[in-house]
C-alpha positions in Angstrom: 0.0 -0.2 0.2 3.0 1.8 1.0 4.5 1.9 -2.6 1.0 2.4 -4.3 0.6 5.3 -2.3 4.3 6.6 -3.4 3.8 6.1 -7.2 1.0 7.9 -7.0 2.0 11.1 -5.2 5.1 10.8 -7.9 2.6 10.8 -10.9 0.3 13.7 -9.4 3.6 15.7 -8.6 6.1 14.8 -11.0 9.0 15.0 -8.1 9.8 12.4 -5.1 8.1 13.1 -1.5 11.3 12.7 0.1 15.0 13.6 -0.6 18.1 13.9 1.1 22.0 13.8 1.2 22.0 9.9 0.9 19.5 6.9 0.9 19.7 6.5 4.6 18.7 10.2 4.8 15.8 9.7 2.6 14.8 5.9 4.2 14.8 8.1 8.0 12.6 10.6 6.4 10.0 8.0 5.0 10.2 6.4 8.7 9.6 9.9 10.8 7.9 12.0 8.3 4.5 11.9 7.0 4.2 11.8 3.0 3.9 15.8 2.1 -0.3 16.1 0.4 0.4 16.4 -2.9 -1.4 20.1 -3.3 1.6 21.3 -1.5 3.8 21.2 -5.2 0.8 21.5 -7.5 -2.1 23.6 -6.0 -4.8 22.7 -8.1 -4.9 18.7 -6.9 -8.3 18.3 -5.0 -8.7 17.8 -1.1 -9.8 14.1 -2.2 -6.7 13.1 -4.2 -4.3 14.6 -1.0 -6.5 12.2 1.3 -6.2 9.2 -0.8 -2.6 9.5 -0.7 -2.2 10.3 3.1 -4.5 7.2 3.3 -1.9 5.1 1.0 1.3 6.3 2.8 0.1 6.4 6.8 3.5 5.8 8.7 0.9 3.4 11.1 0.1 0.4 8.9 -3.5 -0.2 10.4 -4.1 3.5 9.1 -3.5 2.3 5.3 -6.4 -0.1 2.9 -6.2 -3.2 4.3 -5.3 -4.8 0.9 -5.0 -3.4 -3.0 -8.8 -4.4 -3.9 -10.0 -1.9 -1.2 -7.5 0.9 -2.4 -8.6 0.3 -5.7 -11.9 1.1 -4.6 -11.2 4.3 -3.4 -9.0 5.3 -6.1 -12.2 4.7 -8.3 -14.4 6.5 -5.8 -12.0 9.6 -6.1 -12.4 9.4 -9.9 -15.6 9.5 -9.9 -15.9 12.3 -7.7 -13.6 14.8 -9.9 -15.5 17.2 -12.3 -13.6 17.9 -15.8 -12.8 20.8 -14.8 -10.8 19.7 -11.6 -9.0 17.1 -14.6 -8.2 19.9 -16.8 -6.7 22.2 -14.1 -4.5 19.0 -12.7 -1.6 20.5 -14.3 -1.6 24.2 -13.6 0.9 26.3 -11.6 3.5 23.6 -12.8 6.5 24.8 -15.3 5.5 25.0 -19.3 7.0 24.1 -21.6 5.9 26.2 -25.2 7.6 25.6 -28.6 8.3 28.6 -30.9 11.3 30.1 -33.3 13.8 32.1 -32.1 13.7 35.6 -32.9 15.8 36.7 -36.4 15.9 33.0 -37.2 15.5 32.3 -40.8 12.0 30.5 -41.9 12.5 27.3 -42.8 16.2 26.5 -41.5 16.9 24.2 -39.0 16.9 25.5 -35.2 20.2 25.2 -33.4 19.3 26.9 -30.0 17.0 26.9 -27.5 15.7 30.4 -26.7 14.7 31.0 -22.6 11.8 33.7 -22.7 9.8 35.0 -20.4 6.0 34.9 -21.3 3.0 36.6 -20.1 -0.7 35.8 -20.7 -3.2 38.2 -19.2 -4.7 37.6 -16.1 -2.3 35.0 -15.5 0.9 34.6 -13.3 4.7 34.9 -14.7 6.0 31.2 -15.5 9.4 30.0 -16.8 8.7 29.3 -20.1 11.5 27.1 -22.4 11.3 27.1 -26.3 12.4 24.0 -27.6 13.0 23.2 -31.5 10.1 22.9 -33.6 9.8 20.1 -36.6 10.6 21.6 -39.7 7.8 23.7 -41.0 4.9 22.1 -43.4 5.4 21.9 -47.0 4.4 25.2 -48.8 3.8 27.0 -45.5 7.1 28.7 -45.1 5.7 29.5 -41.5 6.3 28.3 -37.7 4.4 28.8 -34.7 5.2 32.0 -32.7 6.3 31.1 -29.2 2.9 32.9 -27.7 0.6 30.8 -30.2 -1.9 28.9 -28.1 -1.4 25.6 -28.0 -4.7 24.0 -29.7 -6.2 21.0 -27.9 -4.4 21.9 -24.5 -7.8 21.0 -22.3 -8.5 18.0 -23.6 -4.8 17.0 -23.8 -4.9 17.3 -19.8 -7.8 15.7 -19.4 -6.7 12.8 -21.4 -3.5 12.7 -19.2 -5.3 12.6 -16.2 -7.4 9.9 -17.5 -4.4 7.4 -18.5 -2.8 7.5 -15.4 -5.9 7.1 -13.3 -5.9 3.4 -15.6 -2.4 2.9 -15.5 -2.5 3.5 -11.0 -5.8 0.9 -11.5 -3.7 -1.2 -13.6 -0.8 -1.5 -11.1 -3.5 -2.1 -8.2 -5.4 -4.6 -9.6 -2.1 -6.5 -10.7 -0.7 -6.0 -7.0 -3.9 -7.2 -5.3 -3.5 -10.6 -7.5 -0.4 -11.2 -6.8 -0.4 -10.2 -2.9 -3.7 -12.5 -2.4 -3.3 -15.3 -4.3 -0.4 -15.1 -7.3 2.7 -14.9 -5.4 1.3 -18.8 -3.7 1.1 -22.3 -4.8 0.2 -25.1 -2.1 2.4 -27.4 -0.2 2.6 -31.0 -1.8 1.1 -34.0 -0.1 4.9 -35.7 0.7 3.5 -37.6 4.3 5.1 -41.3 4.8 7.2 -40.9 1.3 10.9 -41.6 1.9 13.2 -38.8 1.7 13.9 -39.0 -2.2 10.5 -39.6 -3.1 9.5 -36.4 -1.3 12.6 -34.4 -2.3 11.1 -35.3 -6.1 7.7 -33.9 -5.5 9.1 -30.7 -3.6 11.1 -29.7 -7.1 8.3 -30.6 -9.4 6.2 -28.1 -7.3 9.0 -25.2 -7.3 10.1 -25.5 -3.8 12.7 -25.7 -1.9 13.3 -28.5 0.6 14.6 -28.2 4.7 15.0 -31.3 6.3 15.2 -31.9 10.5 14.0 -35.0 12.8 11.2 -35.6 14.8 10.6 -38.4 16.9 7.3 -40.6 15.9 5.9 -43.5 17.5 3.4 -44.3 14.8 5.8 -43.3 11.6 8.2 -45.7 10.5 12.2 -44.4 10.8 13.1 -42.3 7.4 9.6 -41.5 6.5 8.1 -37.9 6.6 5.9 -37.6 9.5 4.8 -33.7 9.1 5.4 -31.2 7.1 5.6 -27.0 7.5 3.2 -25.6 5.9 1.0 -28.8 6.2 -0.2 -30.5 3.1 -2.4 -28.3 0.7 -1.4 -25.0 2.8 -0.4 -21.8 0.7 3.1 -21.4 0.6 4.6 -18.7 -1.1 6.2 -19.9 -4.7 9.7 -20.8 -4.7 9.5 -21.0 -0.9 11.4 -23.3 1.6 9.4 -26.4 2.9 10.4 -27.9 6.4 10.1 -31.6 6.0 10.0 -33.8 9.1 11.3 -37.5 8.9 10.7 -39.2 11.2 13.5 -40.7 13.9 11.2 -43.5 15.2 10.2 -44.1 18.4 11.5 -42.1 21.0 13.2 -43.9 24.0 14.9 -42.7 27.3 17.4 -44.5 28.8 16.7 -44.9 32.9 19.6 -43.3 34.1 21.6 -44.9 37.4 20.2 -43.3 40.8 21.2 -46.2 43.2 22.9 -44.5 45.8 22.5 -41.0 45.2 20.2 -38.3 47.4 16.8 -38.4 46.6 16.8 -35.1 45.4 19.1 -35.5 43.2 17.7 -38.9 41.7 14.6 -36.6 40.9 16.3 -33.7 39.0 18.3 -36.4 37.0 14.4 -38.0 36.4 13.1 -34.6 35.5 15.9 -33.6 33.5 15.7 -37.2 31.3 12.1 -36.1 30.9 10.4 -39.1 33.2 8.3 -38.7 35.5 9.3 -39.3 39.5 7.3 -41.6 41.9 8.4 -42.3 45.3 8.4 -45.3 48.1 10.2 -46.1 51.4 11.6 -48.8 52.5 14.1 -49.2 55.9 17.3 -50.2 55.5 19.9 -51.1 59.1 22.7 -50.3 56.1 21.5 -47.2 53.9 21.1 -44.0 55.4 18.2 -42.0 55.5 17.3 -40.4 52.3 19.3 -42.4 49.8 17.7 -44.2 47.2 17.9 -48.3 47.6 16.6 -49.1 44.2 14.9 -47.9 41.1 12.1 -49.8 39.1 12.7 -50.0 36.3 15.9 -50.9 36.4 18.7 -48.8 35.6 19.6 -48.6 31.9 16.0 -50.0 30.6 14.5 -47.9 27.6 11.0 -46.4 28.5 8.7 -43.4 26.8 8.7 -40.0 27.8 6.9 -39.2 30.5 7.1 -42.8 31.8 7.2 -42.8 36.0 10.3 -44.3 37.5 9.9 -45.2 41.0 13.1 -44.2 43.5 13.0 -46.4 47.0 14.3 -44.5 49.2 15.6 -45.8 52.7 13.9 -44.8 55.7 16.6 -45.6 57.7 16.9 -48.9 60.5 13.3 -50.2 61.3 11.7 -48.8 64.1 11.6 -50.3 67.4 8.8 -51.4 69.9 8.5 -49.2 73.0 8.6 -50.7 76.1 6.1 -50.4 78.9 7.6 -48.5 82.0 4.2 -47.2 83.4 4.4 -47.5 86.9 8.0 -48.6 87.2 10.6 -46.3 89.1 12.2 -43.6 87.2 15.6 -45.5 87.5 14.4 -48.8 85.9 12.1 -47.0 83.6 15.3 -45.4 81.8 17.4 -48.5 82.2 14.3 -50.4 80.1 14.2 -47.7 77.6 18.2 -48.1 76.7 18.2 -51.5 76.3 15.3 -50.9 74.0 17.5 -48.8 71.7 16.1 -45.3 72.9 16.5 -42.9 75.4 13.6 -41.5 78.1 13.2 -37.8 78.9 11.3 -36.6 82.2 8.7 -34.3 81.2 7.7 -33.2 84.4 5.0 -34.9 87.7 1.7 -35.0 86.9 -1.2 -36.6 89.7 -1.9 -39.6 89.6 -4.9 -41.5 91.0 -3.5 -44.7 90.0 0.5 -44.7 90.4 2.0 -44.2 93.0 4.2 -41.7 93.7 7.4 -41.2 92.3 6.9 -43.9 89.3 6.3 -43.5 86.0 2.6 -41.9 85.3 2.3 -42.3 81.6 4.7 -42.5 78.4 4.8 -41.5 75.3 5.2 -43.0 72.5 2.8 -45.5 74.3 3.8 -49.4 74.7 3.9 -51.6 71.8 4.3 -48.4 69.4 6.9 -48.4 67.1 9.7 -45.5 67.4 12.9 -44.8 65.2 16.4 -46.2 67.0 17.2 -43.9 69.2 13.9 -41.9 69.6 13.5 -40.4 72.9 10.4 -41.3 74.6 8.6 -38.7 77.2 7.8 -39.4 80.9 5.6 -38.2 83.8 6.2 -38.8 87.2 3.2 -39.1 89.6 2.9 -37.0 92.1 0.2 -39.7 93.7 -3.3 -38.8 93.6 -4.2 -35.1 94.1 -5.8 -34.5 98.3 -8.5 -32.4 98.9 -9.9 -31.1 102.7 -12.4 -33.0 104.4 -15.8 -30.6 105.0 -16.9 -30.4 108.8 -20.4 -32.1 109.2 -20.4 -33.1 112.8 -23.9 -31.7 114.2 -25.8 -31.0 111.0 -28.3 -33.3 109.9 -28.0 -36.6 108.5 -29.8 -35.6 105.2 -27.2 -32.5 104.7 -24.2 -33.6 106.0 -24.7 -36.5 103.8 -25.4 -33.3 100.6 -22.3 -31.6 101.5 -19.6 -34.8 101.5 -20.6 -36.0 98.0 -20.6 -32.1 97.0 -16.7 -32.0 98.0 -16.1 -35.3 96.0 -16.1 -37.6 99.2 -18.0 -40.8 99.5 -19.9 -41.5 102.9 -20.7 -44.4 105.3 -23.4 -43.8 107.9 -23.2 -45.8 111.3 -26.7 -44.7 113.3 -27.1 -44.7 117.3 -31.2 -45.2 117.8 -33.0 -42.9 120.1 -31.3 -39.6 119.1 -32.2 -36.7 117.0 -30.6 -38.3 113.8 -27.7 -35.6 113.5 -23.8 -36.4 113.0 -22.2 -37.0 116.1 -18.9 -37.6 114.8 -17.1 -38.4 111.9 -14.2 -40.0 110.3 -11.6 -38.7 108.7 -12.1 -35.6 110.9 -12.8 -32.0 109.4 -9.8 -30.3 108.0 -8.2 -33.6 107.1 -6.3 -34.0 103.3 -7.8 -36.9 101.4 -8.3 -38.0 97.8 -11.7 -37.6 96.3 -13.4 -40.5 96.3 -12.3 -41.1 100.1 -15.3 -42.8 102.1 -16.0 -40.6 105.3 -17.9 -42.4 107.9 -20.8 -40.8 110.1 -21.7 -41.5 113.2 -25.4 -40.4 113.4 -27.5 -40.0 116.6 
């Protein structure tokens, strides 16, 4: 589009839109400066023609006509909108060449020197006029045209010149549209599943150049064409290069040797090889924790890309069974844990209604659970049962005394003595005594 717009400008003005000291300067102006309107050089050119040139030569490609067909339609629209007067006036304001005979030159003698003289017409501006040699005069005439003699048919000539320019440009745009749209393209020949020699023959017959590459394929035999770019029957520039992919056969990846490597290193090596990772842990008395014990499939086995390879990773020595040390003295509990390959740590004391004071009340992990060799077992030492104060209930009616003991968490036993007012005569343990919860308090009632 830009080239067509530049050509239209030059045909309208007879000059290039940009000049410069060297080609680089000219290119720079084309990139960074707008093409001036033709009317700046030829004032009689209508605004609609200026707009057509500006649209075709816009520096932003998105502002130009989308294709040659659209530009041709715009050109025809502008042509239909021009009057005969506008077409006739297209050349006004440009330097004019008039043909004439120099003063004093004998009639019938050939002209030898061009004469430059000013020509002025009433009511018009002054213009530079170049008088050029005429053909010899017609036989029997003996006269030549005067320099100021009007040229007959000048207006009609201008109209024909403009029409010829428009038609020539229309033909040029039409040819460009055909070439850019479909003329410069052919179709990609179908060569899939052919050998390299067979494919090369068909590609050369289509006037194209092959570029060979390799591509793995699970379905196409090695050495046959598996794909082309562009694809078969797609458009491609005439004489262009067709990229042809020959099958390299199925892609297979050998499982790398990973036994004895750290788990992180082994997983990274599998990912770099294009394989997936699966892990499985196993205890080992001889392999350090976190080290690969085995690989499945075996190292060296060739598998498809993306195949999952299982890493068997050591979890260290197998766990040991935690012994039961609850109810044992602290010293005895620590010795039993040590014999089992474990350690014990005293984490504090706790009240216990079932374990005597000074013995182990709880352990974590619990007995019979598994633990890693060298793991620590947390121990809590019993402080014995928690003690509470026995309330005073002597002198109370029996019912009231029983309620007071139950509220304080104690049990009760009544020993009645007949004949009295049914009040508590005595209690044991006595009031203020410290006893564990659920201790039985004996009441003597009279």
